[in-house]
GUTORTOR-145730 format. One record per residue: x, y, z of N, C-alpha, C in turn; residue in three letters. Coordinates in steps of 0.2 Angstrom, whole numbers, plus 5000, padded with zeros to 4 digits. Layout:
N
SITE   n.c1   n.c2   n.c3   ca.c1   ca.c2   ca.c3   c.c1   c.c2   c.c3   res
SITE      X      Y      Z       X       Y       Z      X      Y      Z   Ala
...
***
This chain:
127
SITE   n.c1   n.c2   n.c3   ca.c1   ca.c2   ca.c3   c.c1   c.c2   c.c3   res
SITE   4803   4932   4949    4801    4929    4943   4806   4931   4938   Unk
SITE   4808   4926   4934    4812    4927    4928   4809   4925   4922   Unk
SITE   4811   4929   4917    4808    4929    4910   4813   4927   4905   Unk
SITE   4814   4920   4904    4820    4918    4900   4818   4913   4895   Unk
SITE   4812   4911   4894    4810    4906    4889   4809   4910   4883   Unk
SITE   4812   4908   4877    4812    4911    4871   4805   4909   4867   Unk
SITE   4803   4914   4863    4797    4913    4859   4800   4911   4852   Unk
SITE   4797   4906   4849    4798    4904    4842   4793   4906   4837   Unk
SITE   4794   4909   4831    4789    4910    4826   4791   4906   4820   Unk
SITE   4786   4903   4818    4786    4899    4812   4782   4901   4806   Unk
SITE   4784   4902   4800    4780    4904    4795   4781   4899   4789   Unk
SITE   4776   4896   4788    4776    4891    4783   4772   4893   4777   Unk
SITE   4775   4895   4771    4772    4898    4766   4773   4894   4760   Unk
SITE   4768   4891   4757    4768    4887    4751   4764   4890   4745   Unk
SITE   4767   4889   4739    4764    4892    4733   4764   4886   4728   Unk
SITE   4759   4885   4725    4758    4880    4720   4755   4883   4714   Unk
SITE   4759   4882   4708    4757    4885    4702   4755   4879   4697   Unk
SITE   4749   4881   4694    4746    4876    4690   4745   4879   4683   Unk
SITE   4743   4875   4678    4742    4877    4671   4737   4882   4671   Unk
SITE   4737   4886   4665    4732    4891    4664   4733   4897   4669   Unk
SITE   4738   4898   4672    4740    4904    4676   4735   4904   4683   Unk
SITE   4734   4898   4685    4731    4897    4692   4737   4896   4697   Unk
SITE   4735   4899   4703    4740    4898    4708   4736   4897   4715   Unk
SITE   4739   4893   4719    4736    4892    4726   4741   4893   4731   Unk
SITE   4740   4896   4736    4744    4897    4742   4741   4895   4748   Unk
SITE   4745   4891   4752    4743    4889    4759   4749   4892   4764   Unk
SITE   4747   4896   4768    4751    4900    4773   4749   4898   4780   Unk
SITE   4754   4897   4784    4753    4896    4791   4758   4900   4795   Unk
SITE   4756   4903   4801    4760    4907    4805   4759   4904   4812   Unk
SITE   4764   4902   4816    4764    4899    4822   4768   4903   4827   Unk
SITE   4766   4905   4833    4770    4908    4838   4769   4903   4844   Unk
SITE   4775   4902   4847    4775    4897    4853   4774   4901   4860   Unk
SITE   4773   4898   4865    4774    4901    4872   4781   4903   4873   Unk
SITE   4781   4908   4877    4788    4911    4879   4787   4918   4883   Unk
SITE   4793   4921   4883    4794    4927    4887   4796   4933   4882   Unk
SITE   4794   4939   4884    4796    4945    4880   4796   4950   4886   Unk
SITE   4802   4953   4887    4803    4958    4892   4800   4955   4899   Unk
SITE   4795   4959   4901    4792    4956    4907   4785   4954   4906   Unk
SITE   4784   4951   4900    4778    4948    4898   4779   4940   4897   Unk
SITE   4774   4936   4899    4775    4929    4898   4769   4927   4893   Unk
SITE   4770   4924   4887    4765    4922    4883   4763   4915   4885   Unk
SITE   4757   4914   4887    4754    4908    4891   4751   4903   4886   Unk
SITE   4750   4905   4880    4747    4900    4875   4750   4901   4868   Unk
SITE   4750   4896   4864    4753    4897    4857   4747   4900   4853   Unk
SITE   4749   4903   4847    4745    4906    4843   4746   4903   4836   Unk
SITE   4740   4902   4832    4740    4899    4825   4736   4904   4821   Unk
SITE   4739   4904   4814    4735    4907    4809   4736   4903   4803   Unk
SITE   4731   4901   4800    4731    4898    4793   4727   4901   4788   Unk
SITE   4730   4902   4782    4726    4906    4777   4727   4903   4770   Unk
SITE   4723   4904   4766    4723    4901    4759   4722   4907   4754   Unk
SITE   4725   4906   4748    4724    4911    4743   4723   4907   4736   Unk
SITE   4719   4910   4732    4718    4907    4725   4719   4913   4721   Unk
SITE   4723   4912   4715    4724    4917    4711   4723   4915   4704   Unk
SITE   4720   4919   4699    4720    4917    4692   4722   4923   4688   Unk
SITE   4726   4922   4683    4728    4928    4679   4726   4927   4672   Unk
SITE   4725   4933   4669    4723    4933    4661   4727   4938   4658   Unk
SITE   4726   4938   4651    4729    4942    4646   4737   4941   4645   Unk
SITE   4740   4944   4641    4747    4943    4639   4751   4945   4645   Unk
SITE   4756   4940   4647    4761    4941    4652   4757   4941   4659   Unk
SITE   4751   4938   4660    4747    4939    4666   4746   4946   4669   Unk
SITE   4744   4950   4664    4744    4957    4666   4738   4958   4671   Unk
SITE   4732   4954   4670    4726    4955    4674   4726   4949   4679   Unk
SITE   4725   4950   4686    4725    4945    4690   4719   4946   4695   Unk
SITE   4716   4941   4697    4710    4941    4702   4713   4936   4708   Unk
SITE   4713   4939   4714    4715    4936    4719   4710   4936   4725   Unk
SITE   4709   4930   4728    4704    4929    4733   4708   4925   4739   Unk
SITE   4708   4928   4745    4711    4925    4751   4707   4925   4757   Unk
SITE   4708   4920   4760    4704    4919    4767   4710   4918   4772   Unk
SITE   4709   4922   4778    4714    4922    4783   4711   4919   4789   Unk
SITE   4715   4917   4794    4713    4914    4800   4707   4909   4800   Unk
SITE   4708   4904   4796    4703    4899    4794   4700   4896   4800   Unk
SITE   4704   4894   4805    4702    4890    4811   4700   4895   4817   Unk
SITE   4701   4901   4815    4699    4906    4821   4703   4905   4827   Unk
SITE   4710   4904   4827    4714    4902    4832   4718   4908   4834   Unk
SITE   4716   4914   4833    4720    4919    4835   4719   4920   4843   Unk
SITE   4723   4916   4847    4722    4917    4854   4728   4919   4857   Unk
SITE   4728   4923   4862    4734    4925    4865   4733   4926   4873   Unk
SITE   4735   4922   4877    4735    4923    4884   4742   4925   4886   Unk
SITE   4742   4930   4890    4748    4933    4892   4748   4935   4899   Unk
SITE   4753   4935   4903    4754    4938    4910   4759   4943   4910   Unk
SITE   4758   4948   4914    4762    4954    4914   4764   4955   4921   Unk
SITE   4771   4955   4923    4773    4956    4929   4777   4963   4930   Unk
SITE   4774   4968   4934    4778    4974    4935   4781   4975   4942   Unk
SITE   4782   4969   4945    4785    4969    4952   4780   4970   4957   Unk
SITE   4776   4975   4957    4771    4977    4962   4764   4975   4961   Unk
SITE   4763   4973   4954    4757    4970    4953   4758   4965   4947   Unk
SITE   4753   4960   4946    4754    4955    4941   4747   4954   4938   Unk
SITE   4747   4955   4931    4740    4954    4928   4740   4948   4923   Unk
SITE   4735   4946   4921    4734    4940    4916   4728   4943   4911   Unk
SITE   4730   4942   4905    4725    4945    4900   4724   4939   4895   Unk
SITE   4718   4938   4894    4716    4932    4889   4713   4936   4883   Unk
SITE   4716   4935   4877    4713    4939    4871   4711   4933   4866   Unk
SITE   4705   4934   4863    4702    4930    4858   4700   4935   4852   Unk
SITE   4704   4935   4847    4702    4940    4842   4700   4936   4836   Unk
SITE   4695   4939   4832    4693    4936    4826   4695   4939   4820   Unk
SITE   4700   4937   4817    4703    4939    4811   4701   4936   4805   Unk
SITE   4696   4932   4806    4693    4928    4800   4690   4933   4795   Unk
SITE   4693   4933   4789    4691    4937    4784   4692   4935   4777   Unk
SITE   4689   4938   4772    4689    4936    4765   4691   4942   4761   Unk
SITE   4697   4942   4758    4699    4948    4754   4699   4946   4746   Unk
SITE   4696   4950   4742    4696    4949    4735   4699   4956   4732   Unk
SITE   4704   4954   4727    4708    4960    4724   4708   4959   4717   Unk
SITE   4709   4964   4713    4710    4964    4706   4716   4968   4704   Unk
SITE   4721   4965   4701    4727    4969    4699   4728   4969   4692   Unk
SITE   4730   4975   4689    4731    4976    4682   4738   4979   4682   Unk
SITE   4743   4975   4678    4750    4978    4677   4750   4981   4670   Unk
SITE   4752   4987   4670    4753    4991    4664   4760   4989   4661   Unk
SITE   4760   4988   4655    4767    4987    4651   4770   4981   4654   Unk
SITE   4766   4975   4655    4769    4969    4658   4773   4966   4652   Unk
SITE   4779   4964   4654    4784    4961    4649   4787   4955   4653   Unk
SITE   4788   4950   4649    4792    4945    4652   4800   4947   4652   Unk
SITE   4803   4944   4656    4811    4945    4656   4814   4944   4650   Unk
SITE   4818   4948   4648    4822    4947    4641   4829   4944   4642   Unk
SITE   4830   4942   4649    4836    4939    4650   4836   4932   4647   Unk
SITE   4841   4930   4643    4841    4924    4640   4847   4919   4643   Unk
SITE   4851   4922   4647    4857    4918    4649   4862   4917   4644   Unk
SITE   4867   4921   4645    4873    4921    4640   4878   4916   4642   Unk
SITE   4877   4912   4647    4883    4907    4649   4889   4911   4652   Unk
SITE   4887   4916   4656    4892    4919    4660   4896   4914   4664   Unk
SITE   4902   4915   4665    4906    4910    4669   4908   4904   4666   Unk
SITE   4907   4903   4659    4909    4897    4656   4917   4896   4656   Unk
SITE   4920   4902   4655    4928    4902    4655   4930   4899   4662   Unk
SITE   4927   4902   4667    4929    4900    4674   4928   4892   4675   Unk
SITE   4922   4890   4673    4921    4883    4673   4926   4878   4670   Unk
SITE   4928   4880   4664    4932    4877    4660   4939   4877   4663   Unk
SITE   4941   4883   4666    4947    4883    4669   4948   4879   4675   Unk
SITE   4942   4878   4679    4942    4873    4685   4943   4866   4682   Unk
***
């Protein structure tokens, strides 16, 4: 038996910022079937999560963040293991469905003081 099929990982992370310091994130992780060393991944695995965040105070120093992970509960991984003298198949169904809530406060929060001084103008004009 040969193990030559590659596994591909896709991370699709999207962040949407709205007025009044609201933020929404939609994140997806996908792993395809394939081979690793002497393991064969027999099923793809998916994970979809969402985050909502709201910030308050000057420079968004106080933030409340709520996230939910594994929305569709598709953390499935079927794999086969070949050791030459024995062959095993394992089917794993994990439930990583969870809700996390966090509060963050940033001390001495300041906006960037960088104003952009037009560095490189001389080079642009020279070109």
